N, C-alpha and C positions, 0 to 999 in steps of 0.2 A: 165938203168939197169932194167931187168925184175924182178918183185917181186910180190908175193902173200902173203897176210896177213890174217889169219883167226882170227875171234873174235866171241864172244857170248857164249863161254863156261862157265861152272860153275856148281853149284850143283842144283839139282832139285829132287823133290820127284817122286816116281813111279806114272805114270798116268799123269804127268805134261808135259809141252811143253818147247821147246827151239828153237830159231832160230839162226843158225850159219851164219856168213857172211864171204865171201872170196873176199877181195878187191884187185884189180890188179893195178899195176903201171908200166909204161914203155911199155905197150902194150894194145891193145883193146880186151877185153874179148869176144866181140860179134863174133869175127872171129875165135874163138878157141872152142874146146871141153873142158868142165870143169868136173872133176870128184871129188867126195867126197869119202874118204877112212877113215877107222878107225883101230886103233890097241889097243886092250885091254891088260891089264897087263898079260904077259906070253903067249900071243897068237900072231899068225901071223897077219900081216896087211890084211885087207879084203876090197874089193870094196863095197861101199854103194849105190852110185848113179852116173849117168853121164848124162850130158846135151850136146848134140852135137851142133855144130855151126849152124846147120839147125833147131834146136829146138827139135829134138827127145830126149826122156828120157828113161832111164832104171833104175831099182832098184833091189837090192838084195831081195831074198825071205823073208829075216828076217825083212826087213823094209817096204816092199811093203804095201801100204794102210795106213801107218803111217807117212812116210816121204815124203816131196815134195821138189824137186829142182826147182829153178827158177832163172832168170837173170834180172837184171835192167841195161840196156845198158847205160842209162844216168848217173848212178853212177859207171859204170864199176865194178859191184859187182854181185856175184852169192850167192844165199842163199840156205840153207838147213833148211826147216821147219820140226821140229821133234815133233810129237804129240804122246800121249799115251806111253810115255817113260817107259822103263823097266830097271831093274837093269843090265841086260845083254847088254844094250846099252852103259854102262859105258866104255869109251875109249878116247884116244886122236884122234881127228878128223882132217884130213888133206884135203886140196883141192889141185888139180893139174890141169894144163892146157897143152894142146897140140893140134896136128893136128886132132886127132880123139880120141874116147874113148879108143882105144887100143894102143894109142901112146901119153902118157902124159909125157912131159919132164920137166915141171917147177912145183916145189912143194913149198908149204908154210911150216911153222915150226910147225903148229898144234895148236889146242886148246882143253883143257881137259873138257870133260863132265862127271859128276858123277851123277848117278841116285841112290839115296839111301833115305831110310826113317830115 
């Protein structure tokens, strides 16, 4: 069974850092594109970052320079390192996997990140 599980969420103060993990089971992440998305309360889901199977990355303008996506093939896990967090980064963060960054079929259940003083 293909499964993605996010972890690492929680509360953090503005300016702080968090690292989210997306662990896969039932398939090998290295062969897939992995995207991170987020949905803030009352807002639509938005794309945050994506890592293609070939290693290419992209970021939304709102997180560029602050967030970094990476993959550990040995652990079958993708990470989202989030620095200089702002209150507007508060959201449920989801990871998704698929054949490309424009075609992500498998989704995790999300992890909540709250940025507040």
